[in-house]
Backbone of each chain as ProteinMPNN parsed JSONL, in Angstrom:
{"seq_chain_A": "KQEVTQIPAALSVPEGENLVLNCSFTDSAIYNLQWFRQDPGKGLTSLLLIQSSQREQTSGRLNASLDKSSGRSTLYIAASQPGDSATYLCAVYPNNNDMRFGAGTRLTVKP", "coords_chain_A": {"N_chain_A": [[111.307, -114.045, 160.132], [107.974, -115.099, 160.175], [106.183, -115.846, 157.464], [102.965, -115.879, 155.659], [101.265, -117.767, 153.52], [98.717, -117.737, 151.123], [97.29, -119.864, 148.726], [94.764, -120.826, 145.886], [94.324, -117.019, 144.98], [91.761, -116.534, 144.843], [88.887, -118.306, 143.995], [86.766, -120.072, 142.152], [84.058, -122.433, 141.949], [81.63, -124.814, 140.673], [78.789, -125.671, 142.122], [78.674, -128.582, 144.717], [81.285, -129.473, 144.276], [84.245, -130.969, 145.156], [86.835, -129.462, 147.095], [90.188, -127.78, 147.463], [91.929, -125.739, 149.654], [95.1, -123.952, 149.94], [97.695, -123.384, 152.109], [100.802, -121.974, 153.092], [103.502, -121.695, 155.205], [106.833, -120.045, 156.348], [108.062, -120.489, 158.576], [108.807, -123.309, 159.967], [108.392, -123.827, 162.846], [106.083, -123.796, 164.287], [103.413, -122.953, 166.812], [100.423, -123.451, 166.754], [97.927, -123.983, 164.118], [95.439, -122.117, 162.368], [92.211, -122.355, 160.816], [89.936, -119.932, 159.47], [87.145, -118.422, 158.722], [85.462, -115.755, 156.667], [82.789, -113.702, 156.077], [81.773, -111.198, 153.834], [82.565, -107.793, 154.698], [82.178, -108.782, 157.747], [83.107, -110.549, 160.872], [85.505, -112.782, 162.071], [85.083, -116.424, 161.683], [85.691, -118.852, 163.428], [87.127, -122.004, 161.943], [88.623, -124.441, 162.195], [90.967, -125.442, 164.281], [94.441, -126.74, 164.642], [96.4, -128.006, 166.585], [100.136, -128.181, 167.11], [101.059, -130.822, 167.432], [99.278, -132.103, 165.977], [97.908, -133.741, 163.265], [95.985, -133.587, 161.652], [92.343, -132.132, 161.485], [88.89, -132.56, 161.524], [85.712, -131.227, 160.692], [82.745, -131.943, 160.189], [82.258, -131.212, 156.833], [84.346, -130.165, 156.523], [87.985, -130.526, 156.291], [91.079, -130.2, 157.711], [94.708, -130.346, 157.119], [97.902, -130.641, 158.559], [101.225, -130.284, 157.825], [103.893, -129.756, 159.115], [106.777, -130.185, 158.695], [107.111, -129.504, 156.117], [106.004, -126.992, 155.692], [102.974, -126.65, 155.194], [99.827, -126.226, 155.151], [96.254, -127.472, 154.471], [93.018, -127.147, 153.568], [90.245, -128.951, 153.2], [87.408, -128.979, 151.609], [84.473, -130.657, 151.418], [81.764, -131.602, 148.812], [80.807, -129.122, 148.009], [78.913, -125.939, 148.599], [76.57, -123.314, 147.9], [76.317, -121.268, 150.309], [78.899, -121.773, 151.148], [80.335, -119.991, 150.131], [82.788, -117.221, 150.487], [85.589, -115.796, 152.291], [88.469, -117.477, 153.051], [90.486, -117.902, 155.883], [93.909, -118.241, 156.471], [95.989, -118.835, 159.687], [98.841, -118.865, 161.393], [100.236, -119.738, 164.523], [103.125, -118.433, 165.978], [104.23, -118.624, 168.089], [102.649, -119.332, 171.368], [101.254, -116.965, 171.721], [100.779, -115.336, 169.85], [99.655, -114.542, 166.499], [99.912, -114.998, 162.742], [98.537, -113.938, 159.729], [97.544, -115.26, 156.591], [96.791, -113.735, 153.196], [94.084, -114.92, 152.714], [91.96, -116.881, 150.831], [89.509, -116.215, 148.403], [86.404, -117.512, 148.045], [83.998, -118.841, 145.549], [80.786, -120.311, 145.381], [79.091, -121.657, 142.656], [75.818, -121.891, 142.22]], "CA_chain_A": [[109.755, -113.662, 160.58], [107.232, -115.903, 159.682], [105.197, -115.574, 156.513], [101.917, -116.979, 155.576], [100.746, -117.309, 151.837], [97.52, -118.637, 150.725], [97.008, -120.013, 147.028], [95.094, -119.065, 145.051], [93.948, -115.944, 146.021], [90.392, -116.344, 144.35], [88.482, -119.595, 143.558], [85.403, -120.224, 141.826], [83.693, -123.473, 141.578], [80.388, -125.277, 140.679], [78.04, -126.547, 143.522], [79.059, -129.934, 144.663], [82.558, -130.082, 143.832], [85.099, -130.856, 146.266], [87.737, -128.503, 146.697], [91.13, -127.836, 148.328], [92.512, -124.442, 149.844], [96.218, -124.212, 150.299], [98.363, -122.242, 153.11], [102.029, -122.113, 153.391], [104.28, -120.811, 155.868], [107.848, -120.155, 155.991], [109.059, -121.197, 159.596], [107.951, -124.344, 160.384], [108.177, -123.984, 164.231], [104.612, -123.268, 164.882], [102.658, -123.792, 167.897], [99.188, -123.899, 166.2], [97.478, -123.33, 163.043], [93.93, -122.017, 162.496], [91.153, -121.736, 159.826], [89.017, -119.228, 159.442], [86.102, -118.239, 157.639], [84.994, -114.382, 156.949], [81.91, -113.318, 155.308], [82.1, -109.836, 153.619], [82.053, -107.05, 155.937], [81.918, -109.426, 158.703], [84.273, -110.701, 161.574], [85.978, -114.06, 161.693], [84.411, -117.455, 162.409], [86.886, -120.403, 163.553], [86.492, -123.203, 161.313], [89.202, -125.588, 162.37], [92.253, -125.335, 165.077], [95.398, -127.78, 164.779], [97.772, -128.066, 167.247], [101.697, -128.51, 166.369], [101.105, -132.114, 167.675], [98.284, -132.831, 165.275], [98.194, -133.778, 161.6], [94.452, -132.994, 160.861], [91.185, -131.856, 162.251], [87.805, -132.613, 160.72], [84.385, -131.078, 161.181], [81.522, -131.827, 159.111], [82.467, -131.171, 155.265], [85.671, -129.74, 156.534], [89.034, -131.095, 156.85], [92.225, -129.5, 157.583], [95.929, -130.968, 157.564], [99.06, -129.917, 158.819], [102.508, -130.572, 157.641], [104.891, -128.84, 159.739], [108.08, -130.413, 158.045], [106.941, -128.816, 154.61], [105.484, -125.883, 156.102], [101.808, -126.465, 154.491], [98.295, -126.647, 155.631], [95.375, -127.727, 153.304], [91.505, -126.936, 154.216], [89.293, -129.43, 152.187], [85.698, -128.588, 151.727], [83.72, -131.809, 150.468], [80.276, -131.39, 148.666], [80.763, -127.422, 148.278], [77.466, -125.535, 148.602], [76.832, -121.747, 147.556], [76.706, -120.805, 151.167], [80.446, -121.739, 151.696], [80.974, -118.679, 149.637], [83.351, -116.69, 151.798], [87.237, -115.497, 152.314], [88.841, -118.525, 154.076], [91.994, -117.302, 156.114], [94.661, -119.328, 157.421], [96.644, -118.07, 160.486], [99.718, -119.853, 162.319], [100.786, -119.225, 165.727], [104.437, -118.747, 165.858], [104.434, -118.981, 169.487], [101.146, -119.363, 172.059], [100.529, -115.658, 171.936], [100.902, -114.36, 168.7], [99.343, -114.837, 165.318], [100.029, -114.48, 161.553], [97.341, -114.387, 159.007], [97.537, -114.974, 155.111], [95.898, -112.697, 152.951], [93.046, -115.745, 152.327], [91.371, -117.261, 149.475], [88.023, -115.78, 148.13], [85.729, -118.876, 147.477], [82.636, -118.596, 145.04], [80.409, -121.777, 145.068], [77.857, -121.291, 142.054], [74.489, -122.908, 141.889]], "C_chain_A": [[108.745, -114.547, 159.714], [105.96, -115.146, 158.931], [104.241, -116.396, 155.954], [101.349, -116.621, 154.216], [99.658, -118.391, 151.736], [97.247, -118.784, 149.208], [95.672, -120.82, 146.892], [94.226, -118.213, 146.083], [92.331, -115.943, 145.843], [90.134, -117.699, 143.877], [87.09, -119.702, 143.308], [85.001, -121.542, 141.321], [82.28, -123.926, 141.42], [79.816, -125.802, 141.762], [77.945, -127.998, 143.575], [80.208, -130.499, 144.473], [83.281, -130.072, 145.155], [86.282, -129.998, 145.988], [88.987, -128.303, 147.799], [91.87, -126.397, 148.408], [93.972, -124.586, 150.583], [96.966, -123.184, 151.143], [99.652, -122.898, 153.408], [102.71, -121.519, 154.226], [105.762, -120.988, 155.919], [108.743, -120.71, 157.209], [108.262, -122.088, 160.086], [107.909, -124.738, 162.13], [107.091, -123.064, 164.663], [104.232, -123.767, 165.864], [101.662, -124.307, 167.322], [98.81, -123.461, 164.97], [95.922, -123.343, 163.038], [93.287, -121.634, 161.256], [90.326, -120.964, 160.139], [88.105, -119.019, 158.552], [85.689, -116.6, 157.862], [84.247, -114.19, 155.48], [82.285, -111.884, 155.086], [81.605, -108.822, 154.715], [81.883, -107.62, 157.413], [83.002, -109.729, 159.657], [84.735, -112.046, 161.442], [85.466, -115.236, 162.338], [85.624, -118.498, 162.092], [86.243, -121.336, 162.971], [87.399, -124.729, 162.313], [90.66, -124.866, 163.337], [93.258, -126.515, 165.22], [96.181, -127.139, 165.351], [98.971, -128.585, 166.592], [101.651, -130.126, 166.586], [100.364, -132.958, 166.71], [98.47, -132.619, 163.866], [97.135, -133.503, 160.866], [93.61, -132.68, 161.791], [90.117, -131.919, 161.29], [86.563, -131.998, 161.464], [83.279, -131.087, 160.141], [82.261, -132.128, 157.567], [83.569, -130.819, 155.158], [86.783, -130.504, 157.033], [90.155, -130.532, 156.795], [93.436, -130.443, 157.945], [96.772, -129.941, 157.826], [100.267, -130.558, 158.701], [103.521, -129.624, 157.846], [106.392, -128.908, 159.031], [108.138, -129.288, 156.958], [106.423, -127.576, 154.888], [103.946, -125.558, 155.163], [100.704, -126.857, 155.394], [97.218, -126.743, 154.245], [94.048, -127.843, 154.12], [90.905, -127.672, 152.813], [88.042, -129.46, 152.55], [85.212, -129.915, 150.807], [82.107, -131.165, 150.159], [79.834, -129.898, 148.598], [79.154, -126.995, 147.909], [77.589, -123.842, 148.417], [76.83, -120.888, 148.933], [78.053, -121.213, 151.925], [81.13, -120.531, 150.951], [81.545, -117.802, 150.613], [84.82, -116.434, 151.19], [87.557, -116.747, 153.25], [90.543, -117.912, 154.278], [92.62, -118.294, 156.86], [95.729, -118.494, 158.352], [97.725, -119.148, 161.274], [100.258, -118.95, 163.384], [102.317, -119.587, 165.908], [104.812, -119.066, 167.284], [102.858, -119.051, 170.37], [100.662, -118.127, 172.316], [100.823, -114.831, 170.92], [100.283, -115.285, 167.353], [99.616, -114.113, 163.841], [99.286, -114.833, 160.58], [98.234, -114.543, 157.632], [96.621, -114.07, 154.716], [94.562, -113.496, 152.6], [92.756, -115.76, 151.035], [89.831, -116.924, 149.296], [87.498, -116.897, 147.309], [84.594, -118.423, 146.942], [82.258, -119.682, 144.762], [79.162, -121.391, 144.005], [77.116, -122.149, 141.927], [74.567, -123.469, 140.976]], "O_chain_A": [[108.891, -114.567, 158.492], [105.137, -114.334, 159.353], [104.527, -117.571, 155.724], [101.033, -115.491, 153.844], [99.692, -119.555, 152.134], [96.993, -117.782, 148.539], [95.437, -121.551, 147.854], [93.725, -118.393, 147.193], [91.657, -115.361, 146.693], [91.071, -118.307, 143.359], [86.268, -119.444, 144.188], [85.53, -121.894, 140.267], [81.551, -123.301, 142.189], [80.56, -126.522, 142.428], [77.315, -128.648, 142.741], [80.371, -131.719, 144.46], [82.993, -129.322, 146.087], [86.698, -129.81, 144.845], [88.776, -128.658, 148.958], [92.362, -125.911, 147.389], [94.074, -125.211, 151.639], [96.801, -122.017, 150.788], [99.75, -124.042, 153.851], [102.544, -120.318, 154.013], [106.131, -122.1, 155.542], [109.84, -121.244, 157.043], [107.166, -121.83, 160.585], [107.45, -125.797, 162.558], [107.15, -121.961, 165.206], [104.513, -124.944, 166.093], [101.661, -125.532, 167.2], [99.382, -122.43, 164.614], [95.229, -124.238, 163.52], [93.721, -120.671, 160.625], [89.789, -121.186, 161.224], [88.309, -119.513, 157.443], [85.588, -116.152, 159.004], [84.663, -114.361, 154.334], [82.989, -111.302, 155.91], [80.601, -108.927, 155.419], [81.431, -106.846, 158.257], [84.042, -109.153, 159.34], [84.229, -112.578, 160.454], [85.363, -115.177, 163.563], [86.224, -118.824, 161.068], [85.075, -121.631, 163.225], [86.866, -125.683, 162.881], [91.226, -123.841, 162.958], [92.87, -127.377, 166.008], [96.682, -126.062, 165.03], [98.887, -129.344, 165.626], [102.324, -130.739, 165.758], [100.588, -134.155, 166.529], [99.01, -131.65, 163.332], [97.179, -133.216, 159.67], [93.943, -132.873, 162.961], [90.315, -131.372, 160.206], [86.38, -132.205, 162.664], [83.079, -130.162, 159.355], [82.743, -133.226, 157.288], [84.14, -130.928, 154.073], [86.664, -131.12, 158.092], [90.446, -130.229, 155.638], [93.329, -131.234, 158.882], [96.636, -128.753, 157.535], [100.455, -131.476, 159.5], [103.96, -128.839, 157.005], [107.072, -127.901, 158.836], [108.975, -128.388, 156.904], [106.461, -126.928, 153.842], [103.769, -124.499, 154.563], [100.771, -127.734, 156.255], [97.426, -126.146, 153.189], [93.968, -128.503, 155.156], [91.008, -127.209, 151.676], [87.606, -129.886, 153.62], [85.579, -130.088, 149.645], [81.431, -130.489, 150.936], [78.753, -129.491, 149.022], [78.4, -127.591, 147.139], [78.592, -123.218, 148.763], [77.324, -119.767, 148.816], [78.231, -121.001, 153.125], [82.29, -120.178, 151.159], [80.867, -117.571, 151.614], [85.201, -116.716, 150.054], [86.812, -116.94, 154.211], [91.413, -117.617, 153.46], [92.095, -119.041, 157.685], [96.307, -117.538, 157.835], [97.288, -120.216, 161.704], [100.63, -117.784, 163.255], [102.728, -120.746, 165.978], [105.764, -119.815, 167.506], [101.895, -118.715, 169.681], [99.698, -118.024, 173.076], [101.111, -113.65, 171.112], [100.438, -116.502, 167.251], [99.561, -112.889, 163.721], [99.218, -116.043, 160.368], [99.371, -114.084, 157.528], [95.775, -113.586, 155.468], [93.727, -112.732, 152.117], [93.128, -114.934, 150.201], [89.01, -117.4, 150.081], [87.927, -117.226, 146.203], [83.975, -117.604, 147.622], [82.957, -120.358, 144.006], [78.212, -120.801, 144.52], [77.503, -123.251, 141.539], [73.662, -124.234, 140.642]]}, "seq_chain_B": "GAVVSQHPSRVICKSGTSVKIECRSLDFQATTMFWYRQFPKKSLMLMATSNEGSKATYEQGVEKDKFLINHASLTLSTLTVTSAHPEDSSFYICSASGFSVGDEQYFGPGTRLTVT", "coords_chain_B": {"N_chain_B": [[81.713, -121.871, 173.882], [84.491, -119.113, 174.41], [83.633, -115.799, 174.526], [83.779, -112.842, 172.611], [83.285, -109.519, 172.689], [82.577, -106.68, 170.571], [82.211, -103.103, 170.589], [81.551, -99.827, 169.112], [79.523, -101.422, 166.551], [79.705, -100.497, 163.906], [80.89, -97.071, 163.092], [80.851, -93.768, 162.091], [82.691, -90.876, 161.884], [83.861, -87.503, 161.862], [86.629, -86.156, 160.33], [89.277, -85.417, 162.413], [88.174, -85.728, 164.763], [88.466, -87.908, 167.55], [87.958, -91.42, 168.267], [86.476, -94.058, 170.133], [87.068, -97.78, 170.563], [85.838, -100.303, 171.828], [86.771, -103.438, 173.445], [85.506, -106.568, 174.719], [85.824, -109.425, 176.802], [83.42, -111.494, 177.423], [82.925, -113.925, 179.065], [85.207, -114.807, 180.202], [88.463, -114.216, 181.568], [90.524, -112.251, 180.005], [93.77, -112.329, 179.635], [95.453, -111.378, 177.839], [95.387, -109.051, 174.99], [94.328, -108.507, 171.552], [94.742, -106.119, 168.736], [93.645, -105.831, 165.585], [94.065, -104.787, 162.154], [92.041, -104.42, 159.241], [92.216, -103.976, 155.753], [90.439, -103.442, 152.59], [89.772, -106.286, 151.445], [92.251, -107.403, 151.991], [94.442, -108.862, 154.104], [94.254, -109.715, 157.835], [95.913, -107.4, 159.876], [98.069, -107.401, 162.291], [98.063, -105.025, 165.013], [98.787, -104.214, 167.435], [99.662, -105.431, 170.84], [98.371, -106.278, 173.933], [98.906, -106.728, 177.227], [97.1, -107.288, 180.477], [97.248, -104.498, 182.496], [99.382, -103.616, 181.513], [101.611, -101.392, 179.382], [100.809, -101.428, 176.135], [102.104, -103.259, 173.431], [103.44, -102.19, 170.423], [103.123, -103.12, 166.817], [105.695, -102.913, 164.136], [105.693, -99.613, 162.512], [103.113, -99.011, 163.354], [101.723, -96.182, 164.606], [101.858, -95.259, 167.847], [100.797, -93.008, 169.377], [99.075, -92.682, 167.832], [97.098, -94.558, 167.734], [95.789, -95.267, 170.424], [95.906, -97.441, 173.129], [94.11, -98.981, 175.833], [94.329, -101.414, 178.57], [92.867, -101.82, 180.954], [91.555, -103.717, 182.499], [90.9, -107.162, 183.064], [88.685, -107.961, 181.355], [88.355, -105.869, 179.297], [89.479, -104.108, 176.757], [90.387, -101.082, 175.266], [90.591, -99.252, 172.101], [91.59, -96.272, 170.959], [91.328, -94.156, 168.443], [93.001, -91.411, 167.652], [92.556, -88.114, 166.605], [91.369, -88.61, 164.015], [91.723, -89.523, 160.317], [90.563, -89.983, 156.945], [92.076, -92.176, 155.856], [92.391, -93.592, 158.042], [90.04, -94.865, 157.941], [88.931, -98.001, 158.195], [88.531, -101.76, 158.963], [88.198, -102.704, 162.118], [89.493, -105.077, 164.26], [89.208, -107.111, 167.38], [90.742, -109.364, 169.404], [91.083, -112.025, 171.839], [92.93, -113.699, 174.452], [93.237, -115.963, 177.386], [94.357, -117.743, 180.228], [92.272, -119.466, 181.269], [91.015, -120.269, 178.998], [92.852, -121.615, 177.377], [95.451, -121.497, 174.714], [94.357, -120.265, 172.646], [93.33, -117.679, 170.454], [90.625, -115.721, 170.885], [88.047, -114.174, 168.604], [86.553, -110.981, 168.361], [83.47, -109.336, 166.817], [84.448, -107.248, 165.144], [84.846, -104.093, 164.174], [83.544, -101.244, 161.952], [85.101, -98.902, 160.914], [84.452, -95.467, 159.74], [85.556, -92.427, 158.297], [84.809, -89.388, 157.659]], "CA_chain_B": [[82.89, -121.434, 173.956], [84.679, -118.113, 174.953], [82.786, -114.936, 173.873], [84.361, -111.441, 172.713], [82.279, -108.493, 171.987], [83.115, -105.199, 170.059], [81.065, -101.925, 170.385], [80.386, -100.282, 168.278], [79.887, -102.507, 165.441], [80.005, -99.432, 162.955], [81.12, -95.917, 163.368], [81.332, -92.653, 161.205], [83.326, -89.608, 162.45], [84.329, -86.296, 160.977], [88.041, -85.912, 160.353], [90.211, -84.479, 163.443], [87.748, -86.306, 166.111], [88.669, -89.18, 168.023], [86.653, -92.191, 168.456], [87.024, -95.087, 170.897], [86.157, -98.925, 170.321], [85.832, -101.28, 172.942], [86.716, -104.907, 173.277], [85.134, -106.934, 175.943], [85.77, -110.725, 176.842], [82.395, -111.695, 178.311], [82.935, -115.322, 180.03], [86.886, -115.277, 180.606], [89.552, -113.152, 181.91], [91.519, -111.879, 178.791], [94.988, -111.677, 180.231], [96.065, -110.704, 176.625], [94.329, -108.776, 173.851], [95.341, -108.197, 170.49], [94.13, -105.527, 167.724], [93.984, -106.045, 164.014], [93.196, -103.816, 161.244], [91.919, -105.184, 157.745], [91.857, -103.113, 154.597], [89.621, -103.955, 152.02], [90.176, -107.234, 150.306], [93.292, -107.678, 152.551], [94.221, -109.926, 155.305], [94.509, -108.9, 159.03], [97.398, -107.054, 160.244], [98.351, -107.098, 163.78], [98.424, -103.595, 165.138], [99.303, -104.074, 168.871], [99.081, -106.779, 171.591], [98.392, -105.755, 175.086], [98.545, -107.478, 178.486], [96.431, -106.313, 181.305], [97.887, -103.712, 183.371], [100.738, -103.295, 181.036], [101.495, -100.726, 178.173], [100.782, -102.193, 174.659], [103.596, -103.505, 172.419], [103.009, -101.947, 169.109], [103.785, -103.424, 165.649], [106.373, -101.86, 163.595], [104.748, -98.84, 161.649], [102.039, -98.638, 164.107], [101.739, -95.023, 165.493], [101.268, -95.347, 169.242], [100.153, -92.037, 169.735], [97.469, -92.381, 166.944], [96.227, -95.622, 168.02], [95.684, -95.497, 172.023], [95.357, -98.847, 173.399], [94.297, -99.322, 177.132], [93.828, -102.813, 178.86], [93.004, -101.546, 182.057], [90.971, -104.816, 183.322], [90.905, -108.623, 182.411], [87.653, -108.051, 180.606], [88.037, -104.902, 178.519], [90.464, -103.262, 176.233], [90.12, -100.088, 174.497], [91.387, -98.693, 171.021], [91.052, -94.952, 170.438], [91.901, -93.537, 167.261], [93.135, -90.083, 167.816], [92.473, -87.319, 165.249], [91.081, -89.488, 162.975], [91.525, -89.303, 158.927], [90.142, -90.62, 156.049], [92.847, -92.95, 155.722], [92.133, -94.397, 159.227], [88.725, -96.001, 157.682], [89.267, -99.675, 158.17], [87.973, -102.779, 159.688], [89.165, -103.101, 163.207], [89.231, -106.338, 164.87], [90.191, -107.285, 168.503], [90.741, -110.803, 169.75], [91.352, -112.076, 173.46], [93.307, -114.864, 175.083], [93.813, -116.204, 178.652], [94.708, -118.803, 180.754], [91.292, -120.599, 181.249], [90.419, -120.752, 177.572], [94.104, -122.118, 176.758], [96.073, -120.169, 174.079], [93.732, -119.684, 171.384], [92.781, -116.521, 170.389], [89.038, -115.677, 170.422], [87.921, -112.629, 168.226], [85.301, -110.103, 168.748], [82.974, -109.317, 165.39], [84.669, -106.383, 164.62], [84.093, -102.588, 164.004], [83.84, -100.651, 160.629], [85.042, -97.362, 161.269], [84.328, -94.507, 158.401], [86.306, -91.092, 158.513], [84.748, -88.334, 156.473]], "C_chain_B": [[83.016, -119.724, 174.471], [83.825, -116.841, 173.794], [83.597, -113.663, 173.857], [83.305, -110.717, 171.957], [82.971, -107.345, 171.67], [82.174, -104.054, 170.13], [82.135, -100.461, 170.213], [80.719, -101.134, 167.119], [80.228, -101.538, 164.175], [79.932, -98.064, 163.493], [81.379, -94.989, 162.501], [81.636, -91.564, 162.2], [83.763, -88.799, 161.578], [85.934, -86.616, 161.24], [88.22, -85.008, 161.415], [89.411, -85.169, 164.691], [88.174, -87.535, 166.32], [87.648, -90.152, 168.398], [87.159, -93.733, 169.018], [86.131, -96.465, 170.74], [86.657, -99.873, 171.504], [85.751, -102.836, 172.496], [86.656, -105.579, 174.605], [85.131, -108.654, 175.699], [84.411, -110.995, 177.843], [82.472, -112.82, 179.228], [84.425, -115.665, 180.376], [87.491, -114.143, 180.855], [90.503, -113.287, 180.727], [92.885, -111.005, 179.468], [95.873, -110.713, 179.016], [95.121, -110.376, 175.489], [95.05, -108.318, 172.591], [94.373, -107.131, 169.486], [94.443, -105.507, 166.393], [93.334, -104.777, 163.172], [93.204, -104.519, 159.744], [91.405, -104.07, 156.962], [91.222, -103.986, 153.723], [90.396, -105.052, 151.128], [91.519, -107.805, 150.721], [93.291, -108.301, 153.762], [94.241, -108.847, 156.587], [95.923, -108.699, 159.28], [97.192, -106.627, 161.644], [98.704, -105.446, 164.177], [98.984, -103.57, 166.509], [98.869, -105.193, 169.596], [99.398, -105.797, 173.027], [98.18, -106.524, 176.161], [98.044, -106.725, 179.574], [97.448, -105.726, 182.435], [99.179, -103.162, 182.958], [100.52, -102.24, 179.857], [101.417, -101.796, 176.968], [102.189, -102.223, 174.003], [102.851, -103.514, 171.005], [103.82, -102.609, 168.075], [104.616, -102.466, 164.875], [105.367, -100.948, 162.502], [103.609, -98.516, 162.193], [102.277, -97.76, 164.695], [101.173, -95.243, 166.976], [100.494, -94.249, 169.652], [99.121, -91.568, 168.885], [96.499, -93.353, 167.812], [96.297, -95.852, 169.674], [95.137, -96.668, 172.389], [95.426, -99.023, 175.083], [93.455, -100.552, 177.756], [93.688, -102.64, 180.563], [92.285, -102.808, 183.135], [91.16, -106.047, 182.495], [89.813, -108.538, 181.491], [87.488, -106.941, 179.482], [89.493, -104.174, 178.128], [90.037, -102.51, 175.313], [90.949, -99.422, 173.58], [91.091, -97.342, 170.823], [91.989, -94.68, 169.572], [91.872, -91.837, 167.253], [93.146, -89.189, 166.56], [92.234, -87.751, 163.953], [91.254, -88.82, 161.424], [91.245, -90.163, 158.175], [90.871, -92.136, 155.763], [93.009, -93.883, 156.897], [91.011, -95.468, 159.005], [89.378, -97.434, 157.464], [88.114, -100.385, 158.834], [88.791, -103.083, 161.016], [88.691, -104.488, 163.918], [89.867, -106.545, 166.239], [90.013, -108.983, 168.842], [91.158, -110.962, 171.326], [91.746, -113.441, 173.578], [93.517, -114.97, 176.69], [93.937, -117.525, 178.869], [93.575, -119.931, 180.782], [90.84, -120.679, 179.94], [91.789, -121.261, 176.604], [94.805, -121.06, 175.577], [95.35, -120.013, 173.031], [93.176, -118.719, 171.654], [91.281, -116.192, 169.997], [88.77, -114.162, 169.905], [86.574, -112.08, 168.202], [84.795, -110.115, 167.065], [83.489, -108.257, 164.678], [83.854, -104.927, 164.232], [84.634, -102.043, 162.741], [83.871, -98.994, 160.897], [85.352, -96.427, 159.787], [84.627, -93.246, 158.848], [85.665, -90.451, 157.619], [85.183, -87.036, 156.754]], "O_chain_B": [[82.028, -119.089, 174.839], [83.535, -117.009, 172.61], [84.117, -113.306, 174.914], [82.653, -111.081, 170.979], [83.905, -106.966, 172.378], [81.135, -104.289, 169.513], [83.108, -100.136, 170.895], [81.843, -101.49, 166.766], [81.122, -101.943, 163.432], [79.034, -97.793, 164.291], [82.389, -95.304, 161.871], [80.943, -91.368, 163.198], [84.091, -89.237, 160.475], [86.352, -87.233, 162.22], [87.558, -83.974, 161.503], [90.064, -85.17, 165.734], [88.29, -88.303, 165.365], [86.554, -89.774, 168.818], [88.019, -94.42, 168.467], [84.9, -96.471, 170.758], [87.814, -100.014, 171.901], [85.052, -103.359, 171.628], [87.466, -105.341, 175.501], [84.609, -109.173, 174.712], [84.488, -110.655, 179.024], [81.994, -112.58, 180.336], [84.733, -116.778, 180.803], [87.077, -113.085, 180.382], [91.166, -114.304, 180.519], [93.071, -109.813, 179.714], [96.625, -109.752, 179.178], [94.257, -111.146, 175.07], [96.181, -107.831, 172.596], [93.17, -107.393, 169.507], [95.571, -105.143, 166.061], [92.394, -104.042, 163.479], [94.187, -105.046, 159.224], [90.458, -103.352, 157.283], [91.325, -105.199, 153.911], [91.325, -104.841, 150.348], [92.023, -108.64, 149.97], [92.283, -108.328, 154.468], [94.245, -107.618, 156.511], [96.861, -109.458, 159.036], [96.411, -105.78, 162.078], [99.577, -104.808, 163.589], [99.82, -102.678, 166.654], [97.928, -105.894, 169.224], [100.266, -104.94, 173.192], [97.111, -107.132, 176.111], [98.446, -105.57, 179.719], [98.251, -106.39, 183.091], [99.931, -102.476, 183.651], [99.399, -102.158, 179.355], [101.982, -102.89, 177.005], [103.105, -101.404, 174.07], [102.056, -104.329, 170.537], [105.033, -102.736, 168.244], [104.32, -101.272, 164.908], [104.481, -101.458, 161.817], [102.943, -97.683, 161.577], [103.103, -97.991, 165.578], [99.96, -95.394, 167.122], [99.48, -94.497, 170.304], [98.454, -90.538, 168.984], [95.462, -93.038, 168.396], [97.005, -96.788, 170.046], [93.996, -96.974, 172.044], [96.509, -99.176, 175.648], [92.251, -100.724, 177.564], [94.384, -103.312, 181.325], [92.471, -102.802, 184.352], [91.548, -105.965, 181.329], [90.072, -109.265, 180.533], [86.517, -107.061, 178.735], [90.364, -103.792, 178.91], [89.313, -103.007, 174.45], [92.008, -98.964, 174.009], [89.952, -97.265, 170.363], [93.198, -94.854, 169.732], [90.905, -91.154, 166.913], [93.739, -89.566, 165.55], [92.8, -87.332, 162.943], [90.939, -87.637, 161.296], [91.581, -91.3, 158.506], [90.187, -93.119, 155.48], [93.706, -94.89, 156.774], [90.931, -96.559, 159.569], [90.213, -97.761, 156.62], [87.049, -99.876, 159.184], [89.892, -103.632, 160.984], [87.504, -104.795, 164.032], [91.04, -106.188, 166.348], [89.06, -109.635, 168.414], [91.542, -109.972, 171.947], [91.134, -114.332, 172.989], [93.992, -113.976, 177.239], [93.719, -118.393, 178.023], [93.802, -121.086, 180.421], [89.937, -121.516, 179.91], [91.768, -121.287, 175.374], [94.604, -119.85, 175.674], [96.008, -119.369, 172.214], [92.565, -118.537, 172.707], [90.848, -116.41, 168.866], [89.125, -113.157, 170.521], [85.578, -112.781, 168.022], [85.441, -110.69, 166.188], [83.082, -108.168, 163.519], [82.649, -104.744, 164.061], [85.799, -102.21, 162.378], [82.965, -98.172, 161.029], [86.246, -96.655, 158.972], [83.99, -92.852, 159.825], [85.878, -90.905, 156.495], [85.16, -86.174, 155.875]]}, "name": "protein", "num_of_chains": 2, "seq": "KQEVTQIPAALSVPEGENLVLNCSFTDSAIYNLQWFRQDPGKGLTSLLLIQSSQREQTSGRLNASLDKSSGRSTLYIAASQPGDSATYLCAVYPNNNDMRFGAGTRLTVKPGAVVSQHPSRVICKSGTSVKIECRSLDFQATTMFWYRQFPKKSLMLMATSNEGSKATYEQGVEKDKFLINHASLTLSTLTVTSAHPEDSSFYICSASGFSVGDEQYFGPGTRLTVT"}
């Protein structure tokens, strides 16, 4: 059974700092991996989707990497801003019709 | 991009009553829809997967008689929480996928259910 772990559970950084969020999964045979953002009491906002054949995806200040062999993905946020404060969820697709979520990392960026 | 809506966004109901949550794919045909539940400060837990015209497949531990799922058309799935209790209070999120939009799941904005 695929298990997804996110470390740390919570992170607080000063504005402007670069940071890395980690996601690990137990079964390397994944279809896709996706990073989401969730604001308190809100739904999910998709940030980056990495297909199994890809190693990274970039969007603006965000860069997500995928290393299937080691069962790891990282989300790099450059020059963090207070507006980046949210919970970041990592989700893996064990196949093309299923998703498993990590518990998330709660990020606080202090002005 | 593909858009999924949910209605209502918030609902408060009394114990013992039933409440229905709708999930709609607005601009694509959703051959598969998923229902998730999220407890405070916890991640999303898949409740069930439904394919259009078929019975939903429930995850272990999810009561199918309590959480009724209907996926009657390619654009609409409903989740009915029957005889709701305060412990059913939660954030419910649906997602949808379809051949025309690839394999990615598109998420609705969620429904906050409070049972008093």
